[in-house]
C-alpha positions in Angstrom: -22.0 48.5 32.1 -19.5 49.5 29.5 -15.8 49.1 29.8 -13.5 51.9 29.0 -11.7 51.6 25.7 -8.1 52.7 25.8 -7.4 55.8 23.6 -5.0 53.8 21.3 -8.0 51.7 20.1 -10.3 54.6 19.4 -11.1 55.5 15.9 -11.9 58.9 14.6 -15.1 58.0 12.9 -17.8 55.4 13.2 -17.2 52.4 10.9 -13.6 53.2 10.5 -12.8 49.5 10.4 -15.0 49.2 7.3 -12.7 51.7 5.5 -9.6 49.7 6.4 -10.6 46.1 6.5 -12.8 45.7 3.4 -10.4 47.3 0.9 -7.5 45.3 2.4 -9.5 42.1 2.1 -10.4 42.9 -1.5 -6.8 43.7 -2.4 -5.7 40.3 -0.9 -8.5 38.4 -2.7 -7.6 40.0 -6.1 -3.9 39.3 -5.5 -4.5 35.7 -4.7 -6.8 35.3 -7.7 -4.3 37.0 -10.0 -1.4 34.7 -8.8 -3.6 31.6 -9.2 -4.5 32.6 -12.7 -1.0 33.5 -13.8 0.6 30.4 -12.3 -2.0 28.2 -14.0 -1.1 29.8 -17.4 2.7 29.6 -16.7 2.8 25.9 -15.8 2.2 23.2 -18.5 -1.0 21.3 -18.4 -0.9 17.7 -17.1 -0.1 15.3 -20.0 -2.9 13.0 -21.1 -2.6 9.4 -19.7 0.4 7.4 -21.1 2.2 10.6 -22.0 -0.1 11.4 -24.9 0.2 8.0 -26.4 -3.0 6.1 -27.5 -1.9 2.7 -26.2 -3.8 -0.4 -27.2 -5.0 -2.3 -24.1 -8.0 -4.2 -25.4 -7.3 -7.9 -26.2 -8.6 -7.6 -29.7 -6.4 -4.6 -30.4 -3.3 -6.3 -29.0 -4.0 -9.5 -30.9 -4.2 -7.4 -34.1 -1.0 -5.4 -33.4 1.4 -8.0 -32.0 2.9 -11.0 -33.7 3.6 -13.1 -30.7 2.0 -13.3 -27.2 3.3 -15.8 -24.7 3.9 -16.6 -21.1 7.4 -17.4 -20.1 10.0 -17.4 -17.3 12.7 -14.7 -17.5 16.0 -16.6 -17.5 18.4 -13.7 -17.9 18.8 -10.3 -19.3 21.8 -9.6 -21.6 23.1 -6.1 -22.2 21.4 -3.2 -20.6 22.7 0.2 -19.6 23.4 2.2 -22.8 22.7 -0.9 -24.9 19.2 -2.2 -25.5 18.7 -5.3 -23.3 17.8 -8.7 -24.6 15.9 -11.1 -22.4 16.3 -14.9 -22.6 12.9 -16.4 -21.8 11.7 -20.0 -21.4 8.3 -20.2 -23.1 5.7 -21.8 -20.9 2.5 -21.1 -22.9 2.1 -19.7 -26.4 -1.0 -17.5 -26.8 -0.3 -16.2 -30.3 2.3 -17.5 -32.6 4.2 -20.8 -32.2 7.1 -20.4 -29.8 8.7 -23.1 -27.7 11.8 -23.6 -25.6 14.2 -20.7 -25.0 13.8 -17.5 -27.0 15.4 -14.1 -27.0 13.4 -10.9 -27.0 15.1 -7.6 -27.5 13.8 -4.4 -25.9 12.7 -1.7 -28.3 14.5 1.7 -28.1 13.1 4.0 -25.4 10.9 6.8 -26.8 8.0 8.9 -25.5 5.6 6.0 -26.1 8.0 3.1 -25.5 10.1 2.1 -22.5 12.5 -0.6 -21.5 10.7 -3.7 -20.5 13.6 -5.8 -19.3 16.1 -3.3 -18.0 15.0 -3.6 -14.4 13.1 -6.9 -14.7 13.4 -9.4 -11.9 13.3 -13.1 -12.5 9.8 -14.4 -12.7 7.0 -15.3 -15.0 5.9 -12.7 -17.5 3.3 -12.2 -20.2 5.4 -11.1 -23.2 4.1 -9.2 -26.3 6.7 -9.2 -29.1 6.8 -8.5 -32.8 9.0 -10.2 -35.4 11.6 -7.7 -36.8 14.1 -9.1 -39.3 14.0 -12.6 -37.7 14.3 -11.2 -34.2 11.7 -10.9 -31.5 11.4 -7.3 -30.3 9.0 -5.8 -27.7 6.6 -3.4 -29.5 8.1 0.0 -30.3 4.8 1.6 -29.2 3.4 1.0 -25.7 4.8 -2.4 -24.8 2.4 -4.4 -22.6 4.9 -7.0 -21.4 4.8 -7.3 -17.6 4.8 -9.9 -14.8 2.0 -12.5 -15.1 0.4 -11.2 -11.9 -0.5 -8.0 -13.8 -2.4 -10.0 -16.5 -3.7 -12.9 -14.4 -7.4 -11.8 -14.6 -7.2 -10.7 -18.3 -5.8 -13.8 -20.0 -9.1 -15.5 -21.0 -9.4 -13.8 -24.4 -5.8 -14.7 -25.3 -6.3 -18.3 -24.3 -9.5 -18.5 -26.3 -7.6 -17.1 -29.3 -4.8 -19.7 -28.8 -7.4 -22.6 -28.7 -9.1 -21.3 -31.8 -5.9 -21.0 -33.8 -4.1 -24.2 -32.8 -3.0 -26.1 -35.9 -2.3 -29.6 -34.8 0.2 -32.0 -33.2 2.8 -31.7 -35.9 3.2 -27.9 -35.3 3.2 -28.3 -31.6 6.6 -30.0 -31.7 8.2 -27.3 -34.0 11.3 -25.6 -32.8 11.6 -21.8 -32.6 13.7 -21.7 -35.7 11.1 -23.7 -37.7 8.3 -21.3 -36.7 9.0 -18.1 -38.6 12.8 -18.1 -38.9 13.4 -17.1 -35.3 16.9 -17.4 -33.9 16.9 -19.7 -30.8 18.5 -18.4 -27.7 22.1 -19.5 -27.2 22.3 -22.1 -24.4 23.9 -21.0 -21.2 27.0 -22.8 -20.1 26.2 -25.4 -17.5 22.5 -25.7 -18.4 
């Protein structure tokens, strides 16, 4: 038994819905494809990891490119804001280079491939990568790797092996920061 179709739903020909629905669907599909293609062309591509910088992360690369690698406690950060910050760090373990006691490490200027390491740093223990620049320790100007110790905890073995292989002897172990490469010692805090 067929139900009666109201006259407002009747079409003039058989398959009239084909003539209306299919072209409409095709127009919508082409419009969506066109918009997707033009928006993909208009927006920039995602930058490669690290903003296009080829940062060294392998221990052998870091050992070749950095003068000093050490573990230390962040005591204070001087400067900051518009100025480049300088961190005062108590050296706990020297992995490359011969640093002891309190040292100052200046942040490199922020660029596309470098960022402020100590600007927002909280007190704690860090693995510090620094280069010697005119008698001053400075974080690398290209992809600094300095970060809290927890970020390096499982990757320190190659650096400790390097430190064991390059230890010189008991006389050097007692050298002060100024005796090892002309570094300026950190100025002592009042009341320390």
